[in-house]
Each structure stands twice: as structure tokens, then as C-alpha cells.
C-alpha positions in Angstrom: -2.5 161.2 121.4 -5.2 162.5 119.0 -7.9 165.1 119.2 -11.1 163.0 119.3 -13.8 165.6 119.6 -14.3 169.3 120.2 -17.2 169.9 122.6 -18.8 173.0 124.1 -21.0 173.7 127.0 -22.9 176.9 127.8 -24.2 177.3 131.3 -26.8 180.1 131.5 -27.0 180.7 135.2 -28.7 183.3 137.4 -25.5 185.1 138.3 -23.3 184.6 135.2 -23.2 182.8 131.8 -20.3 180.5 131.1 -19.0 179.0 127.9 -16.4 176.3 127.9 -14.9 174.6 124.8 -12.8 171.5 125.3 -11.1 168.9 123.2 -11.4 165.3 124.1 -8.0 163.6 123.8 -7.7 159.9 123.1 -4.7 157.9 124.2 -4.0 155.7 127.1 -6.6 154.1 129.3 -8.9 157.2 129.7 -10.1 160.0 127.6 -8.9 163.4 128.7 -10.6 166.8 128.5 -8.3 169.8 127.6 -9.8 173.2 127.9 -9.5 175.3 124.8 -11.6 178.3 125.8 -13.4 179.5 128.9 -15.5 182.7 129.1 -17.6 183.8 132.1 -19.8 186.9 131.4 -21.4 188.5 134.5 -25.0 188.9 133.1 -27.1 188.6 136.3 -30.5 187.4 134.9 -31.5 186.5 138.5 -31.6 190.2 139.4 -34.5 190.8 137.0 -36.3 187.5 137.5 -36.3 187.3 141.3 -37.4 191.0 141.5 -39.9 191.5 138.6 -40.5 187.9 137.5 -39.2 188.5 134.0 -36.0 189.3 132.1 -35.9 193.0 131.3 -35.6 194.3 127.8 -32.1 195.6 128.5 -30.9 192.2 129.9 -32.7 190.4 127.0 -30.8 192.5 124.4 -27.5 191.9 126.1 -28.3 188.2 126.4 -29.1 187.8 122.7 -25.9 189.7 121.8 -23.9 187.4 124.1 -25.5 184.3 122.6 -24.4 185.6 119.2 -20.8 186.0 120.4 -20.8 182.5 121.9 -22.2 181.0 118.6 -19.4 182.8 116.7 -16.8 181.2 119.1 -18.3 177.7 118.4 -18.0 178.3 114.7 -14.4 179.6 114.9 -13.3 176.7 117.0 -15.2 174.3 114.6 -16.9 172.5 117.5 -18.3 169.1 116.8 -21.2 169.3 119.3 -22.5 171.7 121.9 -25.4 172.4 124.3 -26.8 175.6 125.8 -28.5 175.0 129.1 -30.4 177.6 131.2 -31.3 177.1 134.9 -33.4 178.7 137.5 -33.5 182.3 136.3 -34.8 181.5 132.8 -37.0 178.6 133.9 -38.8 180.9 136.5 -39.0 184.0 134.2 -42.3 184.6 132.6 -40.6 185.5 129.4 -37.8 183.0 129.5 -39.4 180.7 126.9 -40.1 183.7 124.6 -36.5 184.8 124.7 -35.3 181.3 124.0 -37.5 181.2 121.0 -36.2 184.6 119.8 -32.6 183.3 120.1 -33.7 180.2 118.1 -35.3 182.2 115.3 -32.6 184.9 115.1 -29.5 182.8 115.7 -30.5 179.2 115.1 -29.4 178.3 118.6 -31.5 176.0 120.8 -31.5 176.9 124.5 -32.5 174.0 126.7 -34.3 175.4 129.8 -33.7 172.5 132.2 -35.4 171.6 135.5 -33.6 171.2 138.8 -33.5 167.4 138.5 -31.7 167.4 135.1 -29.4 170.1 136.4 -28.4 167.9 139.3 -28.0 164.9 137.0 -25.5 166.7 134.8 -23.5 168.0 137.8 -23.5 164.5 139.3 -21.9 163.2 136.1 -19.0 165.6 136.7 -18.4 164.8 140.4 -19.0 161.0 140.2 -15.4 160.1 139.5 -14.3 162.0 142.7 -16.5 159.9 144.9 -15.7 156.6 146.7 -18.2 154.1 148.2 -18.9 156.2 151.2 -21.7 158.6 152.2 -21.7 162.0 150.6 -24.1 165.0 150.5 -23.5 166.9 147.3 -24.3 170.6 147.7 -24.5 172.7 144.5 -25.3 176.4 145.2 -26.2 178.6 142.2 -27.6 182.1 142.0 -31.2 181.0 142.1 -31.3 177.4 143.4 -29.5 174.8 145.5 -29.4 171.2 144.5 -28.8 168.5 147.1 -27.9 164.9 146.2 -27.3 162.1 148.7 -24.9 159.3 147.8 -24.6 156.1 149.8 -22.2 153.4 148.8 -21.6 154.8 145.4 -25.3 155.3 144.5 -27.4 158.4 144.5 -30.5 157.6 146.7 -32.1 161.1 147.1 -32.1 164.4 145.3 -34.0 167.6 145.7 -33.8 171.2 144.3 -34.6 174.2 146.5 -35.4 177.8 145.5 -32.6 179.1 147.6 -29.5 180.7 145.9 -26.9 183.4 146.4 -28.6 186.0 144.1 -32.1 185.2 145.4 -30.8 185.8 149.0 -29.0 189.0 148.0 -32.2 190.3 146.5 -34.2 189.2 149.6 -36.4 186.8 147.8 -35.6 183.7 149.7 -38.4 182.2 151.7 -38.2 181.2 155.4 -40.5 178.3 154.5 -38.1 177.1 151.9 -35.2 177.3 154.4 -37.3 175.2 156.8 -38.1 172.7 154.0 -34.5 172.3 153.1 -33.5 171.8 156.8 -36.2 169.2 157.2 -35.2 167.4 154.0 -31.5 167.2 155.1 -32.3 166.0 158.7 -34.8 163.5 157.5 -32.7 161.9 154.7 -29.1 162.1 156.0 -29.5 159.2 158.5 -27.1 158.3 161.3 -27.2 154.7 160.0 -25.4 155.8 156.9 -22.3 156.6 159.0 -20.0 159.5 158.6 -21.1 161.9 155.9 -18.8 164.1 153.8 -20.1 167.2 152.0 -19.2 167.7 148.3 -19.4 171.3 147.2 -19.8 172.7 143.7 -20.3 176.2 142.5 -18.0 179.2 142.0 -18.4 180.5 145.6 -17.2 177.3 147.3 -14.4 177.1 144.8 -13.3 180.6 145.8 -13.6 179.7 149.5 -11.4 176.7 148.9 -8.8 178.9 147.1 -8.8 181.4 150.0 -8.3 178.6 152.4 -5.1 177.7 150.4 -6.0 174.0 150.5 -4.2 171.5 148.4 -6.1 170.1 145.4 -7.9 166.9 146.4 -7.8 167.6 150.2 -10.9 168.2 152.3 -11.8 171.5 153.9 -13.3 171.5 157.4 -16.6 173.2 158.3 -14.6 175.2 160.8 -12.4 176.6 158.0 -15.4 177.4 155.8 -16.9 179.4 158.8 -13.6 181.3 159.4 -13.2 182.2 155.7 -16.8 183.4 155.6 -16.3 185.5 158.8 -13.1 187.0 157.3 -14.8 187.9 154.0 -17.9 189.2 155.8 -15.9 191.8 157.7 -14.5 193.2 154.4 -16.2 195.8 152.2 -17.1 194.9 148.6 -14.2 197.0 147.3 -11.8 195.3 149.7 -13.0 191.9 148.5 -12.4 192.9 144.9 -9.0 194.5 145.5 -7.5 192.4 148.2 -9.0 189.0 147.4 -9.1 189.5 143.6 -12.8 188.7 143.4 -15.0 189.7 140.4 -17.6 192.2 141.4 -20.4 189.7 140.9 -18.7 187.2 143.1 -17.8 189.7 145.9 -21.5 190.5 146.7 -22.8 186.9 146.7 -20.0 184.9 148.3 -21.3 185.5 151.9 -24.9 184.4 151.2 -23.7 181.4 149.2 -21.3 180.4 152.0 -24.1 180.5 154.5 -26.0 177.9 152.5 -23.1 175.5 152.5 -22.5 176.0 156.2 -26.2 175.5 157.2 -26.5 172.3 155.1 -23.3 170.9 156.5 -24.5 171.7 160.1 -27.8 170.0 159.5 -26.1 166.9 158.0 -23.4 166.8 160.7 -20.8 166.9 158.0 -17.5 168.2 159.4 -15.6 168.3 156.1 -16.3 169.2 152.5 -14.6 168.2 149.2 -14.4 170.8 146.5 -13.8 169.3 143.0 -13.5 172.2 140.6 -16.3 171.1 138.4 -19.9 172.2 137.7 -22.8 172.1 135.3 -20.7 172.9 132.3 -18.5 169.9 133.0 -21.5 167.7 133.3 -22.9 169.0 130.0 -19.5 168.1 128.4 -19.7 164.6 129.7 -23.3 164.2 128.5 -22.2 165.3 125.0 -19.3 162.9 125.1 -21.5 160.0 126.1 -24.0 160.9 123.4 -21.4 161.1 120.6 -19.6 158.0 121.7 -22.9 156.0 121.8 -23.7 157.2 118.3 -20.2 156.1 117.1 -20.5 152.9 119.2 -17.2 153.6 121.0 -16.5 152.3 124.5 -16.6 155.1 127.0 -14.3 155.3 130.1 -14.9 158.4 132.1 -12.0 160.7 132.8 -11.5 163.8 134.9 -11.4 167.4 133.7 
């Protein structure tokens, strides 16, 4: 087995900023991704943006310093290709484009501020190998937005991004109108004629709920179980969640509002179970980079799992 490529994905979210560096291993029928480095830094850009509509000078300074650290890691690992992607916080910030330009000028790093549709497309790449030819409603909850994607018989037929996210709710900047819009979209598009629908959940909060439920990898988690975990966590203080449940501080305060999004969407869709593949935007970015590089090198691509 040989190291084929070294790829890196940087996910600039509303609640945290993640970097993952992976090697693509060649050998056998499928290519495999092996994680070399993973860093999650709790810089909550959404706190600024959803409150004052811009990234503060303090957060901007930390952000640029963090981008410099991530660039150094890419250089030290001698990465072949990489991509920095920013989501709802930076795309809604009135100075997001300006900060991205400063990073480009000072560090030579390009930050792609992507819209909700491209964000969903990348995440879909990561979950696709986990789906069969059934009906699935993919729910991706971030700090600033929720992406919903409806799959029927192996094909994505509907997609929509909503300005509802864990940090946005925590900061009391979610809109009742947007909640109503999301409910209407789910009820209108998830039709009874599609048969039984299974939810697919991505995002750090649903992964933590799955961990707390002590479910086996690959098994489905019931809506009833999601509710019971949320009720248990909700009764605990933030300190208890950090100490007893081993949550990061920036997970402990958003897990309940995030859980509520998954529960509401599942209820509206009449989905009694949810699958939780431990993948997200960064994994979709890695697959995008792999496809791009293999197309350039004219090598046949067979998608593997992370």
C-alpha cells in the first residue's frame, strides 16, 4: 500500500474552525483515507456575526493568527492540495470578504466563502457511500445554518439551507418565520408516497448524542433515544456537561439547541430513526480535492470511506 496523496481540509464554521490532514492510501479495490492530523479550535465567529453583523477586531486578529498556524501545518506535512472553506458566519458577516482578502494578502491563503448549496454538496459527497436506495432526509446542523437534503432511491431530489443553527439559537437570533419556513419545507417535500424515511445526521452535536447513547457504529438511533439524551443533558449544568460528559465548553452550551433542530425536523418528516455517519464538511472537501486531483491525473476514482 502506497501513500498516493496528502490532502487537507479547513472548515471555518460558526462555532469552531477545523483542520484535517489525511493521506490517501492506494491498494486494493478502494482508496482509503488515513487521518494524519486533526485540530479543532473553538473560535466562535458566529457570536460576533449573529450579534453585531461583523467579525470583531479581536476575533479577526485571532482568526488570522490561526490561519497562519494552519498554513504552517500544511507546509510541515508537505500537503499536496488543500482548501479553506468558510460557511454561514463569514458569508453573513459584513467584513467577511475583507478579512478573507487580508488573509490572502498577508499569508497567501485563499479562503472560499461558500454558499449553503455548495456546503450541502460537499457534505453529500461524504455521506453518499453510507446511503442505500431508500428514502433519507439528511440533516446537517451547524452553528449558523441547517442544510436539509432529501434523497429518494439513491438520488438527491431536494435541498435547502435555512438560517437556523446552534449558535444562532443560543444568541437568540433565530427567526420564528424561518422555523415555520423549515417546517413547511419538510412537510411539503417529504411525501408519504416515498415510503419510510430515515434521517441522516451530520454535525458535531449529533455525533456527541450518538456517543452518549452508546450506539454501535453503523446502527441507527431512534428519535425516542435522541429525545431522552437531550432531556438528560438539558437537566445538567454547563459545568456538569463539561466534567461528567467530557464535552468541550463550546459544545456544552450549544448541544441542546442543536438537538432540538434534529428532533423537530425528524418529527416533521415522520422519521423514527437517524443514522449518524461520523463525517462532515471537512470530509466532503477532502473528497472534492481527491476527485479534482485524480481527474487531473486521469486516474479512475472509486470512492472510499473515511
